[in-house]
N, C-alpha and C positions, 0 to 999 in steps of 0.2 A: 431527449438526447441523453445519451449514456456518457458518464465520465468515470475515469479511474482516478481515485484520490490515493496516490502512492505515498506511503509514509516512510521516510528515510531516517535511520537511526545512526547515531555516532556513539560507539561504546565509550569513548573518553568523556563525552558529555553526560551519558547516563550514569557513569561511575561517580560523577561529582554531585549528582542529585541527592537530596536528602530523602529519607524514608517518607517524609510528609509529601514531597514532590512526587515521588514514585506513586504513592497512594492516590494523589490527585489525578495523575495520568490514568491510572486503572479505573478509578471512579468516573472520570470524565469520559472515557470510551464507553462505559456502560450507559451513561446519560446521552452521549451522542448517538449510540445505537437506538435507544428508545426514541429519540427525537426523529431520526430519519425513518424509523419504522412507522411511527404515528403519522408522519407527513406522507408516507407512501413512496418515498424516494430511495429507500434501501433496496438493493438487489442482493448483495452479498458482502461479506468481509472475511478476510483471512489474515491470520498472523503467520509469519514465516519463521522457520528455525534459524539458528545462528549462521552467520555468513561463513564461519570457519568450517562448517559441516556441509558446504555447498560442493556439488559435483558439477563440472562443466563438460558438455559434449559439443565438439566442433566438427563440422563436416569438412572433408578434404578428400582428395583422391585416395582410394583404398579405405581401410576400416576407419570409423570415426575416432577421433583423439578424445579420450576421457581423462580429465584431470580433477584432482581435489582442489578445493579453495574457491574463493570468490572470483567472478569474472574479471574484475578490475582491481588493481591496488588502489584502495581509496579509504578515506576515513569514515565515510558514510556508506550504508548499504541499505537495500530495500528490505524493510522489516515487516511489511504487511500492506494491506490495501482495503479500501472500501470501493465497491462498485455501486454507483448510484445512477438514478435516472431522474433528471430534473429539467426544468423548462429552458435554462440557459446556461452559458458559461459563467455569467455573473453569479447565478445561484450556486453553481459548483464551487466557485471560488469562495462564496459565503459559507457553504458547508465545510469546505476544507479549513477555513479560519476557525470553525467550531471544534475541530479536533484538538484535544488537549495538548498534544505534542507541540503545537505551534506557539505555545506560551513560553517555551524555553529556547533561548539562544543556542544555535547549533543543531536543532532538530527542524525538519521541514516536511511539507507535504506538497507533492507535485500534482498538478491538475492536468489531466490529458483527456481529450475527447476520445471515445471509443468509436472507431470508424468501421469496424466489423464485429459482429456478435453472434455466437452460436452457443447453444447449450446442449446438454445431454438428450433432451426430449425433442427438440425441433430439428427436423432435417432441413439443411440448408444447401441448396444447389451451389456448386462451385463453378463459376463461369470461366 
C-alpha cells in the first residue's frame, strides 16, 4: 500500500527554532531517507518552495483564473512530502512519527493512503 506523508510547516514555529533544532531537522531527514531506502519503503520525496511563491489555477466558465499566493489563508502550508510503500497504515504512521519535524510542537505530518498511482514510465488506462 502506498501512503503520502505530507509535511506541514508553520513559518512562525520555524522562526522560533534554534539553529541546533534546525540542524536536527535537516540531519533527521537525511537519516529518515536512509532508513526508508534501506527498508525498501521509499518511493520518492520532494520539498516544496515557499507558500508565498505559489500560483493557484482554478477552473471556471471561460479562461482559468490564475492567482498568486497560497490556496488557503492558513498558518500552516504543505512544505513537502514522502511517498512510501509499506505493509499497513500502522506502519505508515510509524514512519511518519520518525520524521524529525514531528518532534516540534506546531509542525505535523499528515498520513494519507494513495488510492491511485501513475508514474512517467507506466501507461495507466483511465476507465
